[in-house]
TORMI-854177 format. One record per residue (C-alpha): residue number from 1; residue in one letter; chain; y, x, z. Coordinates in nm, 3 decimals. Layout:
TORMI-854177
pt n=NUM, res=a, chain=A, yy=Y, xx=X, zz=Z
...
end
This chain:
TORMI-854177
pt n=1, res=x, chain=A, yy=-0.046, xx=-0.041, zz=-0.017
pt n=2, res=x, chain=A, yy=0.212, xx=0.319, zz=0.086
pt n=3, res=x, chain=A, yy=0.226, xx=0.384, zz=-0.274
pt n=4, res=x, chain=A, yy=0.322, xx=0.048, zz=-0.415
pt n=5, res=x, chain=A, yy=0.640, xx=0.052, zz=-0.148
pt n=6, res=x, chain=A, yy=0.724, xx=0.421, zz=-0.307
pt n=7, res=x, chain=A, yy=0.697, xx=0.345, zz=-0.682
pt n=8, res=x, chain=A, yy=0.902, xx=0.009, zz=-0.597
pt n=9, res=x, chain=A, yy=1.220, xx=0.294, zz=-0.447
pt n=10, res=x, chain=A, yy=1.158, xx=0.492, zz=-0.697
pt n=11, res=x, chain=A, yy=1.274, xx=0.218, zz=-0.947
pt n=12, res=x, chain=A, yy=1.515, xx=0.071, zz=-0.760
pt n=13, res=x, chain=A, yy=1.679, xx=0.456, zz=-0.763
pt n=14, res=x, chain=A, yy=1.621, xx=0.424, zz=-1.153
pt n=15, res=x, chain=A, yy=1.843, xx=0.133, zz=-1.197
pt n=16, res=x, chain=A, yy=2.104, xx=0.284, zz=-0.891
pt n=17, res=x, chain=A, yy=2.099, xx=0.574, zz=-1.103
pt n=18, res=x, chain=A, yy=2.200, xx=0.461, zz=-1.432
pt n=19, res=x, chain=A, yy=2.422, xx=0.172, zz=-1.307
pt n=20, res=x, chain=A, yy=2.653, xx=0.455, zz=-1.127
pt n=21, res=x, chain=A, yy=2.609, xx=0.736, zz=-1.433
pt n=22, res=x, chain=A, yy=2.822, xx=0.487, zz=-1.588
pt n=23, res=x, chain=A, yy=3.039, xx=0.364, zz=-1.343
pt n=24, res=x, chain=A, yy=3.095, xx=0.679, zz=-1.110
pt n=25, res=x, chain=A, yy=2.973, xx=0.993, zz=-1.345
pt n=26, res=x, chain=A, yy=2.958, xx=1.277, zz=-1.112
pt n=27, res=x, chain=A, yy=2.792, xx=1.000, zz=-0.835
pt n=28, res=x, chain=A, yy=2.515, xx=0.949, zz=-1.113
pt n=29, res=x, chain=A, yy=2.464, xx=1.273, zz=-1.183
pt n=30, res=x, chain=A, yy=2.366, xx=1.385, zz=-0.811
pt n=31, res=x, chain=A, yy=2.130, xx=1.081, zz=-0.829
pt n=32, res=x, chain=A, yy=2.009, xx=1.182, zz=-1.186
pt n=33, res=x, chain=A, yy=1.950, xx=1.588, zz=-1.055
pt n=34, res=x, chain=A, yy=1.752, xx=1.406, zz=-0.729
pt n=35, res=x, chain=A, yy=1.532, xx=1.194, zz=-0.935
pt n=36, res=x, chain=A, yy=1.444, xx=1.530, zz=-1.128
pt n=37, res=x, chain=A, yy=1.430, xx=1.817, zz=-0.921
pt n=38, res=x, chain=A, yy=1.333, xx=1.676, zz=-0.600
pt n=39, res=x, chain=A, yy=0.904, xx=1.719, zz=-0.522
pt n=40, res=x, chain=A, yy=0.943, xx=1.373, zz=-0.361
pt n=41, res=x, chain=A, yy=1.101, xx=1.115, zz=-0.596
pt n=42, res=x, chain=A, yy=1.034, xx=1.304, zz=-0.917
pt n=43, res=x, chain=A, yy=1.119, xx=1.092, zz=-1.207
pt n=44, res=x, chain=A, yy=1.187, xx=1.203, zz=-1.578
pt n=45, res=x, chain=A, yy=1.473, xx=0.913, zz=-1.581
pt n=46, res=x, chain=A, yy=1.639, xx=1.199, zz=-1.390
pt n=47, res=x, chain=A, yy=1.687, xx=1.374, zz=-1.741
pt n=48, res=x, chain=A, yy=1.869, xx=1.016, zz=-1.899
pt n=49, res=x, chain=A, yy=2.040, xx=0.934, zz=-1.590
pt n=50, res=x, chain=A, yy=2.202, xx=1.272, zz=-1.619
pt n=51, res=x, chain=A, yy=2.277, xx=1.209, zz=-2.005
pt n=52, res=x, chain=A, yy=2.420, xx=0.898, zz=-1.921
pt n=53, res=x, chain=A, yy=2.676, xx=1.037, zz=-1.696
pt n=54, res=x, chain=A, yy=2.780, xx=1.298, zz=-1.887
pt n=55, res=x, chain=A, yy=2.811, xx=1.084, zz=-2.181
pt n=56, res=x, chain=A, yy=3.014, xx=0.836, zz=-1.928
pt n=57, res=x, chain=A, yy=3.211, xx=1.108, zz=-1.794
pt n=58, res=x, chain=A, yy=3.349, xx=1.227, zz=-2.163
pt n=59, res=x, chain=A, yy=3.430, xx=0.892, zz=-2.249
pt n=60, res=x, chain=A, yy=3.610, xx=0.769, zz=-1.905
pt n=61, res=x, chain=A, yy=3.801, xx=1.126, zz=-1.969
pt n=62, res=x, chain=A, yy=3.905, xx=0.964, zz=-2.307
pt n=63, res=x, chain=A, yy=3.997, xx=0.659, zz=-2.191
pt n=64, res=x, chain=A, yy=4.249, xx=0.779, zz=-1.905
pt n=65, res=x, chain=A, yy=4.391, xx=1.089, zz=-2.124
pt n=66, res=x, chain=A, yy=4.446, xx=0.819, zz=-2.428
pt n=67, res=x, chain=A, yy=4.661, xx=0.605, zz=-2.154
pt n=68, res=x, chain=A, yy=4.448, xx=0.311, zz=-2.177
pt n=69, res=x, chain=A, yy=4.422, xx=0.281, zz=-1.803
pt n=70, res=x, chain=A, yy=4.784, xx=0.278, zz=-1.768
pt n=71, res=x, chain=A, yy=4.978, xx=-0.028, zz=-1.605
pt n=72, res=x, chain=A, yy=5.053, xx=-0.319, zz=-1.882
pt n=73, res=x, chain=A, yy=5.360, xx=-0.427, zz=-1.700
pt n=74, res=x, chain=A, yy=5.587, xx=-0.226, zz=-1.929
pt n=75, res=x, chain=A, yy=5.821, xx=-0.479, zz=-2.049
pt n=76, res=x, chain=A, yy=5.696, xx=-0.708, zz=-2.355
end
């Protein structure tokens, strides 16, 4: 019964990792590295979570630098 519980926990961590990788890329990268390197919670999704967090970080950086997230009350 313990292995089923551990498997469910890892699946939840993988889902949370993908969500956090898009929303907060540095934290998503940390979760991805945890899934890649930890001997207790090893998952092949770790590499993909790290790649998604890098891609999301680039997209967030481009959005912030382009001014897409500035205030919209500039006197229309």
